[in-house]
C-alpha positions in Angstrom: 9.5 7.9 5.2 12.7 9.0 3.5 13.8 6.0 1.5 11.9 4.9 -1.7 10.1 1.5 -1.5 9.0 -0.4 -4.6 5.6 -1.9 -4.2 4.0 -4.5 -6.4 1.1 -3.2 -8.4 -0.3 -6.4 -9.9 -2.2 -9.3 -8.4 -1.4 -13.0 -9.2 -4.5 -13.1 -11.5 -2.8 -10.5 -13.7 -5.1 -7.6 -12.9 -3.5 -4.3 -11.9 -4.3 -3.1 -8.3 -6.5 -0.2 -7.5 -4.0 1.4 -5.1 -5.0 3.4 -2.0 -3.3 5.2 0.9 -5.2 5.6 4.2 -4.2 7.1 7.5 -4.4 5.4 10.8 -5.5 7.6 13.7 -5.2 7.0 17.5 -8.0 7.7 20.0 -7.1 11.4 20.0 -7.6 11.5 16.2 -3.8 12.0 15.7 -2.3 10.3 12.6 0.2 7.7 13.7 0.7 5.7 10.6 -0.2 5.2 6.9 -1.3 2.0 5.2 -0.7 1.5 1.5 -2.9 -1.2 0.0 -4.1 -2.5 -3.3 -7.5 -3.8 -4.2 -8.1 -6.4 -6.9 -11.6 -5.9 -8.3 -11.5 -9.2 -10.2 -10.7 -11.4 -7.2 -12.3 -9.1 -4.5 -9.0 -9.2 -2.5 -7.2 -6.5 -0.6 -3.4 -6.7 -0.2 -1.6 -4.6 2.3 1.5 -3.4 0.5 3.2 -1.3 3.2 2.7 0.2 6.6 4.5 3.4 7.5 4.7 4.0 11.2 5.3 7.7 10.9 2.9 10.6 11.3 4.0 12.6 8.2 2.1 12.1 5.0 3.7 9.9 2.3 4.9 12.0 -0.7 4.3 11.0 -4.3 7.6 9.9 -6.1 9.6 10.2 -2.9 8.4 7.5 -0.5 7.2 4.8 -2.8 6.9 3.6 -6.4 4.3 1.2 -7.6 5.8 -1.3 -10.1 3.0 -2.7 -12.3 5.3 -5.4 -13.6 5.8 -6.8 -10.1 3.3 -9.4 -8.8 2.3 -9.3 -5.2 2.8 -12.2 -2.7 -0.1 -13.3 -0.7 0.2 -14.4 2.9 -1.8 -17.4 4.1 -4.5 -16.7 6.8 
């Protein structure tokens, strides 16, 4: 995760996301990826913003920036 990615921080309803970063572990409990997602409390919706398929932990202000003026796109089921 060396390049900075700009992630949307707002849902289409206008509410800012409650952003989270969670690790993804394999069967041996080794970290293989990181998922960045936003949760809209108003609409009860989770949007996956990014998936980093690298074991090292994302670093604040180096790997991603959340832009709260940018509205997220939703993918149909």
